[in-house]
N, C-alpha and C positions, 0 to 999 in steps of 0.2 A: 591449486589456489581456488577459492570459492567462486561461484557464479552468483550474481546478485540481481534480483528484480527490485526496481525502485518505483515508488508510487508517490504522486503529489495530488492532493485533492482538497476541495473546499467543503467544509462541513458546517452547517448552521451551528453557531456557537451554542444555541439553546439545545442542540441535539448531542452535546458532548457525551452524556451518559448513554444515550441510545447508540451512538457510534461505538463506544467502548464495549457495550454489551454485544453488539454485532461482531466486533473484532474478537471478543472472547469466545464467541460461538464459531466463527468462521476461521480464524487464524490457526487453530489446532489442525485443521485439514492440511495446511502446508507441511506441518511436522509429520503428520500421518503419511503423507505422500513423499517424504524424503528430505524436506528442508531441515536445516540444522538450527536455524534461528529466525525469529520474526520480531521486528520492532515496530511499534506504532508510536509516533512522536507528535504530540499536540503543539502547534505553534505557540511560542512564548516570546522569542526575540527575533521577529521576522521583519527586517527593514523593507520599506518601500523604496524602490529604485527610481532613477530618473528615466531610464530607457526600458528596463524590463525587471521583473521580480517574480517571486512565487505567486503573489496575488494575481498578477496579470496572466501568468501561465495557466491558471485554472479559472480565470474570470471571477475571483472571489468578490463578494459584496461586503459591505461594511458589517453585516450581521453574521459573517462567516469567519471561521478560523482555518488557516492552512494547516493541513496534516501532511507529514512526510513519513513514509513507511518504507521498510525494505525487508526483503526475505533473502536469507543466505542459503545457498545450496552447496553441496560438496563439489559439484561440477555441472556443466551445461547438460550433459546427458541425463543426469538425475533430475534436473529442473525440467527438461523437456518432457520426460516421462511423467513426472509429478503433475505438471500443469495439464497434460492430456487427461490424466486420471481425474483431476479436479473438475475439468470442464465436462466430463462425462458423469460426474457424481450428481445424483438427484438433489443433494443438499444445496447445490449451486443454483437451483431454480429460483429466479428472482421473486416468483409468486410465493414461494415457501420461505425465502430468506431475503426480504427487501432491504435495499441499501438505504441508510438514513442520510444520504447525500446524493447529489446529482452525478451519477456515474459517467455521464457524457462529458463532463468537464474534468474528469480524472486524467492525468497523464501518467504513463508508465513505460517501462522498457527494461530489457535485460542487458546486463553488463558483465563483460569479462573483467576479472580482477587484474589490473596492470601490475600492482605491487601492494604489499601489505606491511604495515609497521605495527608494533605492539601486539596486544591480545593476550 
């Protein structure tokens, strides 16, 4: 079963094209280092909750859109090795590849697949 890294972030809505250009440049590195699939999803139908929601999770402002992304890996060992290679890669230098969003408000984590349907 695949291993999944998930990400939620707030991107200034005006930076949509900058974000997508950044993702098109950056995301192929995941595939280069062993991931099998990368999805970048721009918030479209993201409801605001009464107690918690995606907006609160990343402290999104009214001029930001919530982005939900995930990276699928064949297994955790491949993910761990791939992430290590990415962190050592000079292309990851924020000075060379600045993020068009506030990375401090991004939430992320790695997840074991409990079960899978379809595909």
